[in-house]
C-alpha positions as CSV (number, residue, x, y, z in Angstrom):
1,M,0.0,0.0,-0.1
2,T,1.3,3.3,-0.9
3,K,2.0,6.3,1.6
4,Q,-1.1,7.9,0.4
5,G,-3.2,5.1,0.7
6,I,-2.2,4.5,4.3
7,I,-3.0,7.9,5.1
8,F,-6.4,7.6,3.5
9,F,-7.2,4.3,5.5
10,I,-6.3,6.1,8.9
11,L,-8.4,9.0,8.0
12,F,-11.4,7.0,6.7
13,F,-11.6,4.2,9.3
14,W,-10.0,5.3,12.4
15,L,-10.4,9.1,12.8
16,P,-14.4,8.9,13.3
17,L,-13.9,6.3,16.0
18,F,-11.4,8.5,17.8
19,A,-13.4,11.8,17.5
20,W,-16.6,10.0,18.9
21,S,-14.9,9.2,22.1
22,Q,-14.1,12.8,22.9
23,D,-16.0,15.4,24.8
24,T,-18.8,14.9,27.4
25,A,-21.8,13.2,26.1
26,I,-25.6,13.2,27.0
27,T,-27.9,10.2,26.7
28,L,-31.3,10.3,25.4
29,R,-32.6,8.6,28.5
30,E,-31.3,11.5,30.5
31,L,-33.1,14.0,28.4
32,E,-36.4,12.1,28.5
33,Q,-36.2,11.9,32.4
34,E,-35.5,15.6,32.7
35,A,-38.2,16.3,30.2
36,L,-40.8,14.3,32.2
37,A,-40.0,16.0,35.5
38,N,-39.3,19.5,34.2
39,N,-41.1,20.3,30.9
40,P,-43.6,23.1,31.5
41,E,-46.3,21.8,29.2
42,I,-46.3,18.4,31.0
43,R,-46.4,20.0,34.4
44,M,-49.4,22.3,33.2
45,V,-51.5,19.4,32.0
46,H,-50.6,17.4,35.0
47,A,-52.0,20.2,37.2
48,R,-55.2,20.4,34.9
49,T,-55.7,16.7,35.5
50,E,-55.5,17.2,39.2
51,A,-57.9,20.0,39.1
52,A,-60.3,17.9,37.0
53,G,-60.0,15.0,39.7
54,E,-61.0,17.4,42.4
55,T,-63.9,18.7,40.5
56,A,-65.2,15.1,39.9
57,T,-65.3,14.6,43.5
58,L,-67.2,18.0,44.1
59,A,-69.9,17.1,41.4
60,A,-71.2,14.0,43.4
61,A,-71.5,16.2,46.7
62,M,-74.8,17.0,48.3
63,P,-76.1,20.5,47.9
64,D,-75.3,22.7,50.7
65,P,-77.9,23.0,53.5
66,M,-79.4,26.3,54.6
67,I,-79.7,27.4,58.1
68,G,-81.5,30.4,59.5
69,A,-83.4,32.2,62.1
70,A,-86.9,33.1,62.2
71,I,-89.1,35.1,64.4
72,R,-93.0,35.3,64.4
73,N,-94.6,38.2,66.3
74,I,-98.1,39.2,67.2
75,G,-98.0,43.1,67.4
76,W,-95.9,45.9,66.1
77,F,-92.4,46.0,65.5
78,N,-91.5,48.0,68.5
79,N,-93.4,45.4,70.7
80,I,-91.9,41.9,70.9
81,T,-94.4,39.5,72.2
82,V,-92.5,36.3,72.1
83,G,-93.5,34.6,75.4
84,E,-96.6,36.5,75.7
85,E,-98.8,35.7,72.9
86,P,-99.3,32.0,72.0
87,M,-98.6,32.7,68.2
88,S,-95.4,34.5,68.7
89,Q,-92.2,32.5,68.6
90,A,-88.5,32.6,67.7
91,G,-86.4,29.8,66.5
92,I,-83.9,28.3,63.8
93,M,-84.6,26.5,60.8
94,L,-82.7,23.9,58.6
95,T,-83.6,23.2,54.9
96,Q,-81.7,20.5,52.8
97,E,-82.3,19.8,49.3
98,I,-82.1,16.1,48.4
99,P,-81.8,15.2,44.8
100,F,-83.6,12.1,43.7
101,P,-81.7,8.8,44.3
102,G,-79.1,8.3,41.5
103,K,-78.9,11.7,40.3
104,L,-75.7,12.5,42.3
105,A,-74.1,9.3,41.4
106,T,-74.6,9.8,37.7
107,M,-73.3,13.3,37.9
108,G,-70.2,12.0,39.7
109,R,-69.7,9.3,37.0
110,A,-70.0,11.9,34.2
111,A,-67.5,14.1,36.0
112,R,-65.1,11.2,36.5
113,H,-65.1,10.3,32.9
114,K,-64.4,14.1,32.1
115,A,-61.5,13.9,34.5
116,E,-60.3,10.6,32.8
117,Q,-60.2,12.5,29.5
118,E,-57.8,15.0,31.1
119,G,-55.7,12.2,32.4
120,E,-55.5,10.7,28.7
121,M,-54.8,14.2,27.4
122,E,-52.1,14.5,30.0
123,R,-50.6,11.0,28.7
124,E,-50.9,12.3,25.2
125,T,-48.8,15.4,26.0
126,R,-46.2,13.2,27.7
127,L,-45.8,11.1,24.6
128,R,-45.7,14.0,22.2
129,V,-43.0,15.6,24.3
130,L,-40.9,12.5,24.4
131,S,-41.4,11.9,20.8
132,S,-40.4,15.5,19.9
133,I,-37.3,15.2,22.2
134,R,-36.3,12.0,20.5
135,A,-36.8,13.6,17.1
136,A,-34.6,16.6,18.1
137,Y,-32.0,14.2,19.7
138,Y,-31.6,12.2,16.3
139,D,-31.2,15.5,14.5
140,Y,-28.8,16.6,17.1
141,Y,-26.9,13.3,16.5
142,L,-27.1,13.8,12.7
143,A,-25.6,17.1,12.9
144,W,-22.6,15.8,15.0
145,R,-22.2,12.9,12.7
146,S,-22.4,15.0,9.7
147,A,-19.8,17.3,10.7
148,E,-17.5,14.5,11.5
149,I,-17.9,12.9,8.1
150,L,-17.3,16.3,6.5
151,E,-14.3,16.7,8.7
152,Q,-12.9,13.3,7.7
153,N,-13.7,14.1,4.1
154,K,-12.0,17.4,4.3
155,E,-8.8,15.8,5.6
156,I,-9.0,13.2,2.7
157,M,-9.5,16.1,0.3
158,K,-6.4,17.7,1.8
159,N,-4.6,14.6,1.0
160,F,-5.9,14.8,-2.5
161,Q,-4.6,18.3,-2.8
162,R,-1.2,17.2,-1.6
163,V,-1.0,14.6,-4.2
164,A,-2.2,16.9,-7.0
165,E,0.4,19.5,-5.9
166,T,3.1,16.6,-6.1
167,R,2.0,15.7,-9.5
168,Y,1.9,19.1,-10.6
169,A,5.4,19.9,-9.3
170,T,6.9,16.9,-11.1
171,G,5.0,17.8,-14.3
172,Q,2.7,14.8,-14.3
173,G,-0.4,16.9,-13.4
174,I,-2.0,20.3,-14.1
175,Q,-2.6,23.3,-11.9
176,Q,-6.4,23.1,-12.6
177,D,-6.4,19.9,-10.4
178,V,-4.7,21.7,-7.6
179,I,-7.3,24.6,-7.7
180,R,-10.1,22.3,-7.8
181,A,-9.0,20.4,-4.9
182,Q,-8.5,23.6,-2.9
183,L,-12.2,24.6,-3.8
184,E,-13.4,21.2,-2.6
185,V,-11.8,21.8,0.8
186,S,-13.3,25.3,1.0
187,M,-16.5,24.0,0.2
188,L,-16.4,21.2,2.9
189,I,-15.4,23.9,5.4
190,E,-18.5,25.7,4.5
191,K,-20.8,22.6,5.0
192,I,-19.1,21.9,8.4
193,A,-20.0,25.5,9.4
194,M,-23.5,24.8,8.4
195,E,-23.7,21.6,10.4
196,E,-22.1,23.5,13.6
197,Q,-25.0,25.7,13.2
198,K,-27.5,22.9,13.2
199,K,-25.9,21.7,16.3
200,E,-26.6,24.8,18.2
201,S,-30.2,24.9,17.0
202,Q,-30.8,21.3,18.1
203,R,-29.0,21.9,21.4
204,A,-31.4,24.9,22.0
205,T,-34.5,22.8,21.1
206,L,-33.5,19.9,23.4
207,N,-32.7,22.1,26.4
208,S,-36.1,23.8,25.9
209,L,-37.9,20.5,25.8
210,A,-35.9,19.2,28.8
211,G,-36.9,22.3,30.8
212,R,-33.5,23.6,30.8
213,D,-32.2,27.0,29.8
214,P,-31.8,26.8,26.0
215,A,-28.3,28.3,26.1
216,A,-27.1,25.7,28.6
217,S,-24.3,23.2,27.6
218,L,-25.3,19.8,26.4
219,G,-22.3,17.7,25.3
220,R,-22.4,15.4,22.3
221,P,-24.9,12.6,21.7
222,A,-23.9,9.4,23.5
223,D,-26.5,7.2,21.7
224,R,-26.5,5.9,18.2
225,P,-29.7,5.5,16.3
226,S,-30.6,1.9,15.6
227,A,-30.7,0.6,12.0
228,Q,-33.3,-2.0,12.7
229,F,-37.1,-1.9,12.8
230,G,-38.9,-5.1,12.3
231,R,-42.3,-4.6,13.8
232,D,-45.7,-6.2,12.7
233,Y,-48.2,-3.7,11.4
234,G,-51.0,-5.8,13.0
235,E,-49.5,-6.0,16.5
236,L,-48.7,-2.1,16.5
237,T,-52.2,-1.4,15.4
238,E,-53.6,-3.4,18.1
239,Q,-51.6,-1.8,20.5
240,A,-52.6,1.6,19.5
241,R,-56.3,0.5,19.5
242,L,-56.0,-0.5,23.2
243,H,-53.4,2.2,24.4
244,S,-53.5,5.2,22.2
245,P,-54.4,8.2,24.5
246,L,-56.4,9.8,21.7
247,I,-58.7,6.7,21.3
248,R,-59.1,6.2,24.9
249,A,-59.9,9.9,25.5
250,K,-62.7,9.6,23.0
251,E,-63.9,6.4,24.8
252,R,-64.3,8.5,27.9
253,M,-66.1,11.1,25.8
254,V,-68.6,8.5,25.0
255,Q,-68.9,7.2,28.4
256,Q,-69.4,10.7,29.7
257,G,-72.1,11.3,27.2
258,E,-73.9,8.1,28.3
259,Q,-73.9,9.5,31.7
260,E,-75.1,12.9,30.7
261,L,-78.0,11.3,28.7
262,S,-79.1,9.2,31.8
263,L,-78.9,12.3,33.8
264,S,-81.1,14.2,31.5
265,R,-83.7,11.5,31.8
266,R,-83.6,11.7,35.3
267,E,-84.6,15.3,35.3
268,F,-88.2,14.1,35.0
269,L,-87.8,12.7,38.4
270,P,-88.5,15.0,41.4
271,D,-86.0,16.2,43.9
272,M,-86.9,16.6,47.5
273,V,-86.6,19.5,49.9
274,F,-86.5,18.8,53.7
275,S,-87.0,21.3,56.2
276,A,-86.9,21.2,60.1
277,G,-87.1,24.0,62.7
278,W,-87.3,24.6,66.5
279,F,-89.1,27.5,68.1
280,D,-88.9,29.1,71.6
281,R,-92.1,30.7,72.9
282,G,-90.9,31.8,76.3
283,D,-92.8,30.4,79.2
284,M,-95.0,28.5,77.0
285,T,-94.1,25.1,75.5
286,D,-91.7,25.1,72.8
287,M,-92.5,24.0,69.2
288,W,-90.9,22.1,66.4
289,E,-91.9,21.5,62.9
290,A,-90.7,19.3,60.0
291,S,-91.7,19.2,56.1
292,I,-90.7,17.5,53.1
293,M,-91.5,18.9,49.7
294,F,-91.1,17.7,46.0
295,K,-89.9,19.6,43.0
296,V,-92.6,19.1,40.4
297,P,-91.2,18.8,36.8
298,L,-94.1,20.7,35.6
299,Y,-92.2,22.2,32.4
300,F,-91.6,18.7,31.0
301,W,-91.0,20.0,27.4
302,N,-87.8,21.6,28.6
303,K,-86.7,18.4,30.0
304,S,-87.5,16.7,26.7
305,T,-85.3,19.2,24.8
306,G,-82.4,18.3,27.2
307,V,-82.9,14.6,26.5
308,R,-82.6,15.1,22.9
309,A,-79.5,17.4,23.1
310,A,-78.0,14.7,25.2
311,K,-78.7,11.9,22.7
312,S,-77.2,14.1,19.8
313,A,-74.1,14.9,21.8
314,L,-73.8,11.0,22.6
315,W,-73.9,10.1,19.1
316,A,-71.5,12.9,17.8
317,A,-69.0,11.5,20.6
318,R,-69.5,7.8,19.2
319,Y,-68.8,9.1,15.7
320,D,-65.7,11.0,16.7
321,H,-64.6,7.7,18.6
322,E,-64.8,5.7,15.3
323,A,-63.2,8.4,13.3
324,S,-60.2,8.5,15.7
325,K,-59.7,4.9,15.4
326,L,-59.7,5.1,11.6
327,M,-57.2,7.9,11.8
328,V,-54.8,6.3,14.1
329,A,-54.9,3.1,12.0
330,A,-54.3,5.1,8.8
331,K,-51.4,6.9,10.4
332,M,-49.9,3.6,11.8
333,K,-50.1,2.1,8.3
334,N,-48.2,5.2,6.8
335,L,-45.6,5.2,9.6
336,H,-45.0,1.5,9.4
337,T,-44.5,1.8,5.6
338,M,-42.1,4.6,6.0
339,A,-40.2,2.6,8.6
340,A,-40.0,-0.6,6.7
341,T,-38.9,1.5,3.6
342,S,-36.2,3.1,5.7
343,E,-35.0,-0.3,7.0
344,R,-34.6,-1.7,3.5
345,L,-32.7,1.3,2.3
346,L,-30.4,0.9,5.1
347,R,-29.8,-2.5,4.4
348,L,-29.0,-1.6,0.8
349,Y,-26.5,1.1,1.9
350,E,-24.8,-1.4,4.3
351,A,-24.6,-4.4,1.9
352,A,-24.0,-2.6,-1.5
353,I,-23.8,1.1,-1.9
354,L,-21.3,2.0,0.7
355,P,-18.9,-0.9,0.1
356,Q,-18.9,-0.2,-3.6
357,A,-18.4,3.5,-3.1
358,R,-15.4,2.8,-0.8
359,L,-13.9,0.4,-3.3
360,A,-14.4,3.0,-6.2
361,I,-12.7,5.6,-4.2
362,Q,-9.7,3.3,-3.6
363,S,-9.5,2.4,-7.0
364,A,-9.6,5.9,-8.3
365,M,-6.9,7.0,-5.9
366,T,-4.7,4.2,-7.0
367,S,-5.4,4.9,-10.7
368,Y,-4.9,8.6,-10.2
369,Q,-1.5,8.1,-8.7
370,V,-0.1,6.2,-11.8
371,G,-2.0,8.6,-14.1
372,K,-4.7,6.2,-15.4
373,V,-7.7,8.4,-14.4
374,D,-7.8,12.4,-14.3
375,F,-8.4,14.2,-11.1
376,L,-12.2,14.8,-11.7
377,A,-12.8,11.2,-11.7
378,L,-11.2,11.1,-8.3
379,L,-13.1,14.0,-7.0
380,E,-16.5,12.6,-8.4
381,S,-15.7,9.1,-6.6
382,Q,-15.1,11.0,-3.2
383,T,-18.2,13.1,-3.8
384,L,-20.4,10.2,-4.3
385,L,-19.0,8.4,-1.2
386,L,-19.6,11.5,0.8
387,R,-23.1,11.8,-0.3
388,Y,-23.8,8.1,0.4
389,Q,-22.3,8.4,3.9
390,I,-24.6,11.4,4.8
391,A,-27.7,9.7,3.1
392,Y,-27.0,6.6,5.1
393,E,-27.0,8.6,8.6
394,Q,-30.1,10.6,7.4
395,E,-31.9,7.4,6.6
396,M,-31.0,6.0,9.9
397,V,-32.2,9.1,11.7
398,N,-35.4,9.1,9.7
399,L,-36.1,5.5,10.7
400,N,-35.6,6.2,14.4
401,K,-37.9,9.3,14.2
402,T,-40.5,7.4,12.6
403,V,-40.2,4.7,15.3
404,S,-40.5,7.3,17.9
405,M,-43.7,8.5,16.2
406,I,-45.0,5.0,16.0
407,V,-44.3,4.5,19.7
408,E,-46.4,7.7,20.5
409,I,-49.3,6.5,18.5
410,A,-49.1,3.1,20.1
411,G,-49.4,4.8,23.6
412,H,-46.0,3.7,25.1
413,E,-43.8,6.1,26.9
414,G,-40.8,3.6,26.7
415,I,-38.9,2.7,23.5
416,E,-36.5,-0.2,23.0
417,S,-32.8,0.6,23.3
418,N,-31.4,2.4,20.4
419,E,-27.8,1.7,21.1
420,N,-25.9,-0.3,18.5
């Protein structure tokens, strides 16, 4: 192997491994745990869920009783005759409204289903934030990896430049090859700067999602995305049907609608009002009284309107539930197809495209050194290899972002380890 070939081998195969071991690292798991604990949106919906739970308890409570004082007097206001006149008396009274049996329980169940909806929306928010932080982490990884690949290719291109300068100095090459090599190095430096900007952008996004200061330091990504998927569509769809927070929230809406329809029908049943009192008559015998009254649902046509409205709301909730199941299944199918396609492309890159591109650049380098091919052919081979290296990393990131969305739709917070 020539001296240039040895340099190329070291730069191409060992430099990335050395670079990846440097700097502090941040794992995806660490960021997920921070997001679950500190993300403001997650904390907000958690507080809303707690509020809904307290409201559900209040919905099933008895109406507050009324207590008051009363005086009955024979004579003018300036002449109190309590204890003097048999009909004059003073005392206290207690009144309690008692809804017809079953109404409070029905209102409580409706409120609990509403609280459960909030709980599912909280879970949906947690899953969405986790999916977002995974997507940002993978983009962060891609920016780091792309910068490393570009840096590696810049060093290789500098080696090409030295070879071109040597050939030009010995009369075997032309100055245009030297200038073109210098131009390629400059273009790679420009691309590296763009990747550095992407690092900063994704770092700010990750810090924000984790509840950190966007300008806080983060470190390099410690986890490499996985290049494997291999999950069955039918199994994923069944998991989504059972665990998707969207579908479960719609189910709770249907259950709430059923309870509200039952409550509207119970409005035809009379509530009761119980009253009791004790009265002092001075030297005469004290008195007490008790009464029970019923609210008469006299304006029944208003109650009928409420029943019809509750029926319509229930049917709307049922249709919405069915629509959500179809939407989730369609989205799962689309994402599953995307993931399967990405997996096939990765296998193609690994088995054919990248090995062939590496062989092509090695062959072009050897041929250029002995004058069998021109410098443009060498540059074209290196450019193709660079393009496929970046494309492979991009496709691997696409696969993992798609899997993260699948996990979100399936209703699971956890994701299988993505370390190779």
